[in-house]
C-alpha positions, 0 to 999 in steps of 0.5 A: 283287365282280369284274366283267368287262364287254366292249364294242365288238362289232358288224357289220363288212365283211370287211377292216374293223376293230373294237376290243373293250374290257374293263373290270374292277373288283374284285380283279383284278391285271394280274400274273395272266393276262388275255386274249380268247377266242372261241367259235362255236356247236358249237365249243370256246372258243379263246384269241385273245390273252393276257397270260400271267403270265410277261409274255409275250403269246400269240396264236392263229396265225390272228390274228397280225399282224392283232389286237393286245392291249393294256391300260391299268392306270390305267383297268383296261381291256384292248383287242383291236384287230382289223384285216383282219377276215375272216368266219372271225373271226365269233364271240362274244368273251369277256374273261377276267381272273383273280386268285390264286384264280379266273378270271372271264369277261365276258358275251361280245360278238358280232362278225360279219364279213359283207358 
């Protein structure tokens, strides 16, 4: 059974930083796409950062240079380091992982950027 669990969200002031973590278990392999998405009420879920299956890393244009995706295969953990956070980064952030057959989503974690 595949599990995808996020942690690390919360409230931060503009200009601050947060690091999200995503631990996966079960039939998940790093050769398949893994990444972070976010969603605000009334809008579509959007890609924030992704390890693509060709080995490339893709970022949402508005987070380039501020967010960094990384992973530790030894612990099956993926991270999203978010720096210089702005109010427009406020959203529910979702971890996504996949294997040859399916994609899996975490439950989502709230990130709020506000003074």
